[in-house]
Structure formats: C-alpha cells, structure tokens
C-alpha positions as CSV (number, residue, x, y, z in Angstrom):
1,M,-24.8,2.0,3.7
2,S,-22.2,-0.7,3.0
3,G,-21.3,-3.1,0.2
4,N,-19.9,-3.1,-3.3
5,V,-20.3,0.2,-5.2
6,V,-18.8,1.7,-8.2
7,R,-17.4,5.2,-8.3
8,L,-13.7,4.9,-9.2
9,L,-14.4,1.6,-11.1
10,E,-17.6,2.8,-12.8
11,H,-16.4,2.8,-16.4
12,L,-13.6,0.3,-16.0
13,D,-14.9,-2.1,-18.7
14,E,-15.6,0.6,-21.3
15,P,-13.7,-0.2,-24.5
16,G,-11.0,2.3,-25.2
17,L,-11.2,4.0,-21.8
18,A,-7.5,4.6,-21.7
19,E,-7.8,6.9,-24.8
20,I,-8.6,10.5,-24.2
21,D,-11.6,10.7,-26.6
22,T,-13.4,8.0,-24.8
23,Y,-12.6,9.5,-21.4
24,E,-13.9,12.9,-22.5
25,R,-17.1,11.3,-24.0
26,L,-17.8,9.9,-20.5
27,G,-17.4,13.3,-18.9
28,G,-13.7,13.3,-18.4
29,Y,-11.8,16.6,-17.8
30,R,-15.1,18.5,-17.0
31,A,-13.9,18.7,-13.4
32,L,-10.7,20.2,-14.5
33,R,-12.5,22.9,-16.5
34,K,-14.6,23.7,-13.5
35,A,-11.6,23.9,-11.3
36,L,-9.8,26.2,-13.7
37,F,-12.6,28.6,-14.6
38,E,-15.2,28.4,-11.9
39,M,-13.1,28.0,-8.8
40,D,-9.8,29.3,-7.2
41,S,-7.3,27.3,-5.3
42,E,-8.8,28.2,-1.9
43,S,-12.3,26.9,-3.0
44,I,-10.7,23.7,-4.4
45,L,-8.9,23.1,-1.1
46,A,-12.1,23.8,0.8
47,E,-14.0,21.1,-1.2
48,L,-11.1,18.6,-0.7
49,K,-11.0,19.3,3.1
50,G,-14.7,19.3,3.4
51,S,-15.0,15.9,1.6
52,G,-13.1,14.1,4.3
53,L,-10.9,12.4,1.7
54,R,-8.1,10.6,3.5
55,G,-4.9,9.3,1.8
56,R,-5.5,5.9,0.4
57,G,-1.8,4.9,0.4
58,G,-1.6,3.9,4.1
59,A,-1.3,6.9,6.4
60,G,-4.9,8.0,6.0
61,F,-4.1,11.7,6.4
62,S,-6.5,14.3,5.1
63,M,-5.6,15.0,1.4
64,G,-7.1,18.6,1.6
65,M,-5.2,19.4,4.8
66,K,-2.0,18.0,3.4
67,A,-2.3,20.2,0.2
68,G,-3.1,23.2,2.5
69,F,0.3,22.9,4.1
70,M,2.0,24.0,0.9
71,P,3.4,27.5,1.4
72,Q,2.4,30.5,-0.7
73,G,4.9,32.1,-3.2
74,T,6.1,32.0,-6.7
75,M,8.8,29.4,-6.3
76,D,8.6,26.1,-8.1
77,K,6.3,23.7,-6.3
78,Y,5.9,20.0,-6.9
79,L,3.2,17.4,-6.8
80,C,4.4,13.8,-6.8
81,C,2.0,10.9,-7.4
82,N,3.3,7.8,-5.5
83,A,2.6,4.9,-7.9
84,D,5.3,2.7,-6.4
85,E,2.8,0.0,-5.4
86,S,5.2,-2.3,-3.8
87,E,3.2,-3.5,-0.7
88,P,2.7,-7.3,-1.0
89,G,-0.9,-8.1,-1.7
90,T,-1.7,-4.7,-3.1
91,F,-2.8,-4.3,-6.8
92,N,-5.6,-1.7,-6.6
93,N,-3.5,1.2,-8.1
94,R,-2.4,-0.9,-10.9
95,V,-5.9,-1.4,-12.3
96,L,-6.7,2.3,-12.1
97,M,-3.6,3.3,-14.0
98,Q,-4.0,0.5,-16.6
99,R,-7.7,1.0,-17.3
100,N,-8.3,4.7,-16.6
101,P,-5.1,6.7,-16.8
102,H,-6.8,10.0,-17.6
103,L,-8.7,9.9,-14.4
104,L,-5.4,10.0,-12.6
105,I,-4.0,12.7,-14.8
106,E,-7.1,14.9,-14.2
107,G,-6.8,14.4,-10.5
108,I,-3.1,15.3,-10.6
109,V,-3.7,18.6,-12.5
110,I,-6.5,19.6,-10.2
111,G,-4.4,18.7,-7.1
112,A,-1.5,20.8,-8.5
113,V,-3.8,23.8,-9.1
114,A,-5.1,23.5,-5.5
115,A,-1.6,23.3,-4.1
116,G,-0.1,25.9,-6.4
117,A,2.3,23.3,-7.9
118,N,3.6,23.8,-11.4
119,K,5.6,20.6,-11.8
120,A,4.2,17.1,-11.3
121,F,5.7,13.6,-11.4
122,I,4.2,10.1,-11.4
123,Y,6.7,7.8,-9.8
124,I,5.7,4.3,-10.9
125,R,7.4,1.1,-9.9
126,G,9.7,-0.4,-12.4
127,E,7.9,-3.7,-12.7
128,Y,4.8,-1.9,-14.0
129,E,6.1,-1.7,-17.5
130,L,2.7,-2.1,-19.2
131,Q,1.1,0.5,-16.9
132,A,4.0,3.0,-17.4
133,G,3.6,2.8,-21.2
134,I,-0.2,3.4,-20.9
135,L,0.4,6.4,-18.7
136,E,3.1,7.9,-21.0
137,R,0.7,7.7,-23.9
138,A,-2.1,9.2,-21.9
139,V,0.2,12.1,-20.8
140,A,1.1,12.8,-24.4
141,E,-2.6,12.9,-25.3
142,A,-3.3,15.3,-22.5
143,Y,-0.5,17.6,-23.7
144,D,-1.9,17.5,-27.2
145,K,-5.4,18.5,-26.0
146,G,-4.1,21.3,-23.8
147,F,-4.8,19.7,-20.4
148,L,-1.1,19.8,-19.5
149,G,1.6,22.3,-20.2
150,E,1.7,26.1,-20.3
151,D,-1.5,28.1,-19.7
152,I,-3.8,25.0,-19.5
153,L,-6.9,25.5,-21.7
154,G,-6.1,29.2,-21.9
155,S,-6.0,29.7,-18.1
156,E,-3.3,31.2,-15.9
157,H,-2.3,27.8,-14.6
158,S,0.7,25.8,-16.0
159,V,1.5,22.2,-15.0
160,S,4.1,19.9,-16.5
161,L,3.9,16.1,-15.9
162,V,6.6,13.4,-16.2
163,V,6.2,9.7,-15.7
164,H,9.3,8.4,-13.9
165,R,10.0,4.7,-13.6
166,G,11.5,3.3,-10.5
167,A,14.0,0.4,-10.3
168,G,12.1,-2.1,-8.1
169,A,12.9,-1.0,-4.6
170,Y,10.2,-1.3,-1.9
171,I,11.8,1.5,0.1
172,C,11.0,4.0,-2.6
173,G,7.3,3.7,-1.7
174,E,8.3,5.7,1.4
175,E,7.7,9.3,0.4
176,S,11.1,10.8,1.2
177,A,13.0,7.9,-0.3
178,L,10.8,8.4,-3.4
179,L,12.0,12.0,-3.6
180,D,15.7,11.0,-3.3
181,S,15.2,8.4,-6.1
182,L,13.5,11.1,-8.3
183,E,16.5,13.3,-7.8
184,G,18.8,10.5,-9.1
185,K,20.1,9.4,-5.7
186,R,19.9,6.1,-3.9
187,G,16.4,5.7,-2.4
188,N,17.0,6.4,1.3
189,P,14.4,7.8,3.7
190,R,15.1,11.4,5.0
191,L,15.1,12.6,8.5
192,K,12.0,14.6,9.3
193,P,11.4,17.5,9.9
194,P,11.6,19.2,7.5
195,F,8.6,17.7,5.9
196,P,8.1,17.5,2.1
197,A,5.4,20.2,2.1
198,N,8.2,22.6,3.2
199,R,11.3,21.1,1.7
200,G,10.8,18.1,-0.6
201,L,11.8,17.5,-4.2
202,Y,14.8,19.6,-5.2
203,Q,14.4,21.3,-1.8
204,G,11.1,22.8,-2.9
205,P,7.6,22.5,-1.4
206,T,6.1,19.1,-2.4
207,L,2.7,17.5,-2.2
208,I,2.8,13.7,-2.3
209,N,-0.3,11.6,-2.8
210,N,-1.0,8.1,-4.0
211,V,-2.9,7.0,-7.2
212,E,-6.3,6.2,-5.6
213,T,-6.3,9.4,-3.6
214,L,-5.8,11.6,-6.6
215,C,-8.3,9.5,-8.7
216,N,-11.0,10.6,-6.2
217,V,-10.4,14.3,-6.8
218,P,-12.3,14.9,-10.1
219,A,-15.5,13.5,-8.7
220,I,-15.3,15.6,-5.6
221,I,-14.8,18.7,-7.6
222,T,-17.7,17.8,-10.0
223,N,-20.2,16.7,-7.3
224,G,-19.1,18.5,-4.2
225,A,-17.8,17.5,-0.8
226,D,-21.3,16.6,0.6
227,W,-21.8,14.1,-2.2
228,F,-18.6,12.4,-1.4
229,K,-19.5,12.1,2.3
230,Q,-22.8,10.4,1.5
231,L,-20.9,7.1,1.6
232,G,-18.7,5.9,4.3
233,T,-18.4,6.7,8.0
234,E,-18.1,10.0,9.8
235,K,-14.3,9.7,9.9
236,S,-13.8,7.5,6.9
237,A,-15.7,9.0,4.0
238,G,-16.2,7.6,0.5
239,T,-15.2,4.2,-1.0
240,K,-12.1,2.2,-1.1
241,V,-10.8,-0.1,-3.8
242,V,-9.7,-3.2,-1.9
243,S,-7.4,-5.9,-3.2
244,V,-8.4,-9.3,-1.8
245,S,-6.0,-12.2,-2.2
246,G,-4.8,-15.4,-0.4
247,S,-7.2,-18.1,0.6
248,V,-10.3,-16.9,-1.2
249,Q,-12.2,-18.3,-4.1
250,R,-12.6,-15.0,-6.0
251,P,-9.5,-12.9,-5.5
252,G,-9.5,-9.4,-7.1
253,N,-10.2,-5.7,-6.7
254,Y,-13.5,-4.7,-5.1
255,E,-14.7,-1.1,-4.5
256,V,-16.5,-1.0,-1.2
257,V,-18.1,1.6,1.0
258,L,-15.8,2.4,4.0
259,G,-17.6,0.9,7.0
260,T,-18.5,-2.4,5.2
261,P,-18.1,-5.4,7.5
262,V,-14.9,-7.4,6.7
263,R,-17.0,-10.6,6.6
264,E,-19.0,-9.1,3.7
265,I,-15.8,-8.4,1.8
266,I,-14.1,-11.7,2.3
267,Y,-17.1,-14.0,2.1
268,G,-19.7,-12.0,0.2
269,L,-17.5,-10.5,-2.5
270,A,-14.4,-12.7,-2.6
271,G,-16.2,-16.0,-2.0
272,G,-14.6,-16.9,1.3
273,P,-11.9,-19.6,1.7
274,P,-12.0,-22.9,-0.1
275,E,-14.8,-25.4,0.8
276,G,-14.4,-26.8,4.2
277,R,-11.9,-24.2,5.4
278,T,-12.3,-21.3,7.8
279,V,-10.5,-18.0,8.1
280,K,-7.7,-18.3,10.6
281,A,-6.2,-14.8,10.2
282,F,-6.0,-11.9,7.7
283,F,-3.9,-8.9,7.0
284,P,-6.4,-6.0,6.6
285,G,-4.0,-3.5,4.9
286,G,-1.2,-5.4,3.1
287,S,1.6,-7.5,4.6
288,S,2.8,-4.7,6.8
289,A,-0.5,-4.5,8.8
290,P,-0.7,-6.4,12.1
291,V,-2.8,-9.6,11.6
292,L,-6.3,-9.9,12.8
293,T,-8.0,-13.3,13.5
294,G,-11.2,-15.0,12.3
295,D,-12.9,-13.6,15.4
296,D,-12.5,-10.1,13.9
297,L,-14.5,-10.7,10.7
298,D,-17.5,-8.7,11.9
299,L,-15.4,-5.5,12.4
300,T,-16.2,-2.8,9.9
301,Y,-13.6,-1.9,7.3
302,D,-12.6,1.7,7.9
303,F,-9.6,3.6,9.2
304,E,-10.8,4.1,12.8
305,T,-12.1,0.6,13.4
306,M,-9.0,-1.1,12.0
307,A,-6.8,1.1,14.2
308,E,-9.0,0.4,17.3
309,A,-8.5,-3.3,16.6
310,G,-4.8,-2.9,16.8
311,S,-4.1,-3.0,13.0
312,M,-4.6,-0.6,10.1
313,L,-6.4,-0.2,6.8
314,G,-3.0,0.5,5.2
315,S,-2.9,0.1,1.4
316,G,-6.4,-1.5,1.3
317,A,-5.1,-5.1,0.7
318,I,-6.8,-7.9,2.5
319,I,-4.7,-11.1,2.5
320,V,-6.6,-14.1,3.9
321,I,-5.0,-17.1,5.6
322,D,-7.2,-20.2,6.1
323,D,-6.8,-22.8,8.8
324,S,-4.8,-25.1,6.6
325,Q,-1.9,-22.6,6.3
326,P,0.9,-22.8,8.9
327,L,2.0,-19.3,10.2
328,V,5.7,-19.9,10.9
329,P,6.7,-20.3,7.2
330,L,4.6,-17.3,6.4
331,A,6.2,-15.2,9.1
332,L,9.6,-16.3,7.9
333,R,8.9,-15.4,4.3
334,L,7.6,-12.0,5.4
335,A,10.7,-11.3,7.5
336,Q,13.0,-12.3,4.6
337,F,11.2,-9.9,2.3
338,Y,11.6,-6.9,4.6
339,R,15.2,-7.9,5.4
340,H,16.0,-7.9,1.7
341,E,14.2,-4.6,1.1
342,S,15.7,-2.7,4.1
343,C,18.0,0.1,2.9
344,G,20.2,-0.6,5.9
345,K,20.4,3.1,7.0
346,C,18.9,2.5,10.5
347,T,20.4,0.0,13.0
348,P,17.1,-1.2,14.4
349,C,15.8,-2.1,11.0
350,R,19.0,-3.4,9.5
351,E,19.8,-5.6,12.5
352,G,16.3,-6.3,13.7
353,T,15.1,-7.7,10.4
354,N,18.2,-9.9,10.2
355,W,17.8,-11.1,13.8
356,T,14.1,-11.9,13.2
357,V,14.9,-14.0,10.1
358,K,17.5,-16.0,12.0
359,M,15.2,-16.6,14.9
360,L,12.4,-17.7,12.7
361,E,14.8,-20.1,10.9
362,R,15.6,-21.6,14.3
363,I,11.9,-22.0,15.1
364,D,11.2,-23.6,11.7
365,A,14.2,-26.0,12.1
366,G,13.2,-27.1,15.6
367,E,16.2,-25.6,17.2
368,A,14.4,-22.9,19.3
369,T,12.8,-22.8,22.7
370,P,9.8,-20.9,24.0
371,M,12.3,-18.3,25.4
372,D,13.2,-17.5,21.8
373,L,9.7,-16.4,21.2
374,E,10.0,-13.9,24.1
375,I,13.3,-12.6,22.7
376,M,11.8,-12.3,19.2
377,A,8.8,-10.4,20.5
378,Q,11.1,-8.1,22.4
379,V,13.1,-7.5,19.2
380,Q,10.0,-6.3,17.4
381,T,9.2,-3.8,20.2
382,N,12.7,-2.5,19.9
383,I,12.2,-1.9,16.2
384,I,8.8,-0.2,16.2
385,G,9.0,3.6,16.3
386,N,12.8,3.7,16.3
387,C,13.6,4.0,12.5
388,L,13.7,6.9,10.1
389,C,10.8,5.3,8.1
390,V,8.2,2.6,8.7
391,L,10.0,-0.2,6.9
392,G,11.2,-1.7,10.1
393,D,7.8,-1.3,11.7
394,S,6.3,-3.0,8.5
395,M,8.0,-6.2,9.5
396,A,7.8,-5.8,13.3
397,M,4.1,-5.1,13.5
398,P,2.8,-8.2,11.7
399,I,5.5,-10.5,13.2
400,G,4.8,-9.2,16.7
401,S,1.0,-9.6,16.2
402,M,1.4,-13.2,15.0
403,I,3.4,-14.1,18.1
404,A,0.9,-12.4,20.4
405,K,-2.2,-14.0,18.8
406,F,-0.9,-17.4,17.7
407,R,1.8,-18.1,20.3
408,D,0.5,-21.6,20.8
409,E,0.9,-22.4,17.1
410,F,4.5,-21.2,17.2
411,E,5.2,-23.3,20.3
412,R,3.6,-26.3,18.7
413,H,5.7,-25.8,15.5
414,I,8.9,-25.7,17.6
415,E,7.9,-29.0,19.4
416,Q,6.9,-30.8,16.2
417,A,10.0,-29.7,14.4
418,R,12.1,-30.9,17.3
419,E,10.3,-34.3,17.4
420,R,11.0,-34.7,13.6
421,N,14.6,-34.0,14.2
422,E,14.9,-36.5,17.0
423,A,13.0,-39.1,15.0
424,A,15.4,-38.6,12.1
425,L,18.4,-39.0,14.3
426,A,17.0,-42.2,15.9
427,E,16.2,-43.8,12.6
428,P,18.8,-46.5,11.6
429,L,20.8,-45.7,8.5
430,G,20.3,-47.8,5.4
431,A,23.2,-49.4,3.5
432,G,23.5,-46.6,1.0
433,E,23.5,-44.0,3.7
434,L,26.1,-46.0,5.7
435,A,28.3,-46.0,2.7
436,A,27.8,-42.3,2.1
437,S,28.7,-41.7,5.7
438,G,32.1,-43.4,5.2
439,F,31.3,-46.4,7.5
440,S,33.0,-49.5,6.0
441,G,31.8,-52.2,8.5
442,P,33.7,-54.2,11.1
443,A,37.5,-54.3,10.9
C-alpha cells in the first residue's frame, strides 16, 4: 500500500485540538492509561521494538531498541525530545507541535515510562516562539489533569516535563550538542563514546528522540505493533510526515506510507513543478541529504531505498529543483549556511566549509578551472566521516553529490562566467565610466 494516509495528521483540523479537553474527547491519553495500568516497562518496550518504529529525525534507528539501551537502576534518568527543527526544508515537527501538542506529551510520558526516565525535556528551537507557547500551555494542562508530575494518575510512575527554548543554533539539533545546551553550556558536540544512553544529560542515562518519533508512540500502544506494521515496508514500517518545498505547485506537509514512489509525492500530492518545467534534482531528506536526479523519481520513499540510491530519508523533507534553477548558486548558498552554523570545534568542518565556500565563489565568479572541481570534490571526501558530528558531512554530502551528478553544469557555469568577464573587459568604457576611472583625455 502506498499514498497519502492520515494517522499522525488525522485530527489536525479539529477545532481546539491543542486543548486537553478536545484531545481527551478524541481518545487522547487512553494509551497512557493503558501503559500505566495494563503494561509494564518491558511490555511497552516489546511493543515499540516489535512495531519497527525507526527514528524520524534522520538517523532512522529503532526507537524501541534505543530505549532498551537505558540501564536499570534508581538513578535519575532523562528523556529529551529533540524539537530543534533546524534542517532547511523541514517543517513537519512544527505542525505536530502547533496543532496537536498533547499527542507529543503523551508520547513523551509513555516513552519515559518505557525507559524508566523520571525527568523529561522538550528542547525547541528558539524561532518557534508560537509553538513553544502552545507547548507550555499544554504541559500546564497535563500537570493540572495529573498526566505529569508525581505518581501520575495514582500510579507508581513520576515524570516531570520542561519546555526549554534554544537560541537559534543549527548545531544544537545534534543530540550531544543539544545536551550541552540544556546544561547551560555552548552547544558543542561531544566525543562518543560514551553515548547518551549511558552518560548523557547531567551525566545521567538519557533517551533522545525527535517529535514525530514520539508522536507515533501512543497509537502503537493503543493498537499494537502489528497494526503499525500494516503500513510501510519490511524495514521501514508506518507512515512519514513529509515536508515538500521548492519548485512544486502545492508545497506543504503530507503524511505518506513509507514505500510510496517519490514521483507520487512530488507530482501526485505536491502538484509537481510549474507548468512547462521538469524535475532536475531533489533533496530527499533535507538540505544535508545527497541530491538525487529526475531519473530517480520512481524510487520508493523509505529508509533502505534512499540509502541504496546513495542518499538518505533524513528529516523527511523533499526539496525540489526544476530545470530552470542553476545549481552553482544553490550549492554556494548551502555551503555558506553550513559554514555559518559550524561550531568550529573540528578542523575538517571548520576549514572544509570555509574552503568550499571560497571555491564555489571562484566558480560563480568565473575565476575557476575544471581542476578546481577536482580539488573541491576531494575536500568533501576529506570532511566526510572525520568530524565529531555530522554537520561537516551535512555540507560535504550534498555538495559532493552535486559535483558528481552535475559536473557538466558546473563546468558550463565556469565557462559562461569567464566569457561574461572577458566580454565586460573588452567592452569600451563610456564617457561617465572614463571620468570615474580618472582618465582625463589626451595631454
């Protein structure tokens, strides 16, 4: 089965959904009651593992397996919801938080019970001021109704929840940098191991999941793992909320069954590129995913197929580029973004992003040669896999893929820019330009 479905987005247009009374009327918090009084942490974990739910934030790691890594014991344990949705082209978490905040809160509490965590945080990007306010009101409502706090609904489980606003740093979307920021430090990635499940926030065991991953949890507990696996592929179960933007006629968020052909998403749901245009390339998982070409539209949209194609599903953001859009300015803007957002901790990332920007500026200005493309491609390979986090890779992978798949366009851009420069130099100066140059005529 493929196509547009509604699970996470089912009640999104319900008036007052962000209020707890409306959410409960539609069946909200029933899954939490089931988890608290009909299941133990082991059975919750078994359902999450059995469902095949994979992290929707980019890595695609099994949510149940990740929660199962948390050690046993009575120490403080933490669950952190990564709501720092900073990946360019991605806006699927935003709509879930804004329209259905209690779904996220319920997923967090169930996830905390499964992992044995007693303290939870939602780390939300600073620019999401509206969504942060909605979440804070929803958290207060959940406390008032007894769904958060000590001895939830009279059970033996206690979970506190705090909404923490970031300060607009892309790097804090990386899980260990997020933890440093939560602790009041500069958001820098940490050396791994140790991994957060063993030593994370405040040096305690920490489970980190993104918004969409946690929003899937209540339905899995209510309906069971087998129900969740009815949709999707063998290795990519369930649905995915996909943000489609760029050269399409109907940009927006669409919930699709994993395994749906990319063509069906771009053309069928998002309306395809403007009339008379064709898809030249697309990012399947946000700006950090290696680009695919118009020849790849019949690939299925799931974790394994995107990886086999040399890219990744990533954050679930499809950015479409049509045949009227030049790639060099796009590559330059992309490199500038990652250079600006690099924390500077790793030499390959700090220097590599800067070198890439300078080389793309040379290409755009017509000052480069084809050899510069070879050097730039080599710089990308020197970055990938050699940094503490994936920020350097996030620039190197798409830039490297653009050079590999559209080298002729880069070479053509160099030649055309050089011809424009030569034509400008050969053009005789007008009287005003001569005066401006300081030339006063014959002596």
